[in-house]
N, C-alpha and C positions, 0 to 999 in steps of 0.2 A: 729157436736159434743164437747161442753166445759166441763169445770172441772164440778161434781157432789156439788152440793148443801148439806151438809149434821148435820148441825150441826141442832141440836131441835130449834126450835120455832125460827130459823131465817126467812129474807123473801122471801118468797118459797120453805125454809128448810123441812124435813117429818116430823115438827111439825105443824105445819103453816097450819091457817086454811082459809088465803087466796085464792082466786082466780087466776084462769089463765090460758091461753093459751096450753092445754095438748094434748098428743098422746101415748102409747104404741104402744112398737117395739123395732128392731130389726136388729143389725148391721152388716151388713158383718164385716169379717175377713179380714185385707193386705191383706192376697192373692188371696182374691177375688175384693178389689180395684182393688187392682194390672191389672187385666184382664178388671176387667170392664172397668176404665179410657184408654185399649187400644185403645173404641170409643168413644171417645170426637173427637167431628170434630172443625172446626176451628171457629173462633169467625166471631163475622156477625149480621153486625145488624138486629133488631129485632130476636136474639134467642143470651138466656141465658144457658148454659153451665153448671150441678151442678158441681162441686168438691167433693170431697171425702169426705168432712166434713157435708154434706147436704145426703152422699144416704146412707138408712134406708128403714125397710119395716114398713109400718103402721098397727099393727093389731086388731089399738081401735082408731079411733080420739074421744076422750073425748068432745071438745071444751072448753066451760071453764068449769071449775069445784074446789073444792076445794080441796086442795096439802094435806094434811095431809089423807083425808079418800081412796085419789086414793091408797097414798103409801102406809095405810093395807092393801087395793082391793089389788096390788102386790104383799103383801106378800104372800097372796095366793096363789100366783103361785108357789112356795119358794117348788124347790127340784120337780116339775111333773116332767115331761117324755118330754124329748128334742126332737127339728126336726132334719129334715133333706132339706133344703133348697137349691133347684135345680136354679141358675138362666138362663136363654135366651134360648136359643140362639137365637132370634130372637126379636128385638128391633117392638115393636106397637106405631102407632102412639094412643093417645087417648084425643077425638076430633081434633081438627083444630093448635088446639099450646100446648100439649106435648107430649111429644117420655122418656115414659117407655121398662123397659125391666121386664120382666114377672120375679115370682118367685114364683115355686112350693111350696108342702110339705108341708106349715103351715097351710091348714086348720082350722088344729085339734088346736095349741094352739091360735088358734085368733077364734077357739068355746069354750077356757081356757077361755082368758080374756075377753071376753065377760060375760061367768058366773061371775064372779070375779068380773064382775066393775060392774054388773044391778048394776042398780039404780045412779051409777054417769055418770055423763054429760050428754053428746046426745042418745040418744036412740041408740043401730047399726045399722050398713047398714040391709036390709030390705035380698039384695044379695044377693048373693055367696060366699064366700072373695075370692079375685084377689089380689096377694102379684104381689109388685113390684118395682123397685131401680125409679125415674123418672133420666132421663140423659138430659132434654132441657126441653126449655118453654121458650114461646114465640111467636109473630105473624108471625115471618120467618123462626122455622120450618114447615111449610106446605108445603114448598120447598125441604126439604133434604129427603132425599133419608133413607131408614131404616139402625140403622149398624146393624153389628147382630155379635156376640163372633165367633168364628171359632169350639167353640164348646159348653156346658153347664158347667160349673163350680158347683159345692154344697160345703154343708159348714154345718157342726152339730154343732148345735143351741144350743145354754151352757145358753145362759143369755136372758133376758127380760130386757125390760127400759121402769121405765117411765120420757118421755120426756115435757124439759117448749120450746114454741117454741117463738118469739119475732120475733113480721114483724117488719121492714125496708125498706126504699128503698133498698136497695142490698138484698135483698131474707132474705129467717127467718134467723137466727141463734137460732141452739140449744146445749142446758143446760141439760143434764142428769140429774135428779133431785133423783131418785134410780133406783136403779137396780137390781136386785133375778139372782141367776143360778136356773138351771132345770136339775134335772137331767139328764142321759143318752137320747139316741136318744135310743126307745122301734124299734121292730121288725128288 
């Protein structure tokens, strides 16, 4: 995650009407990132381990969408109920080239995001929401043992971010376009 672009009308800023590759997500706090970092395996050919700057849970991938309407949609979530995210403990393979750590507890928040972003970007996924943090990707992943936390770790999600994804040879770079605060976790 890099800095937020908040100057109205700036390229990609909240007042911009340009298209960008966007998603809505939440970032784990430093305490959770420190625990997840313990799962990082050794570097080896065909395996790219994700670093803490990449660890997020995507609530909805928008694809290419206009920034200004997406910022407005995000603002509709302000003050809504927070969520309790529960990470792990056992990672799973997704296909043959991805290891992910499941994150539970974010289904209602993802549903609220789908409502707020109705008509923007790609249509929401028709499958039930399954949050995760991506740990590693690449062709060498299929030969790795699935890492495991000693026990699940949780955090109270207090904000949601609109994020621009910049694709490149070294993987994606993320830029937080805007963030809103949520209310307390209910229940």
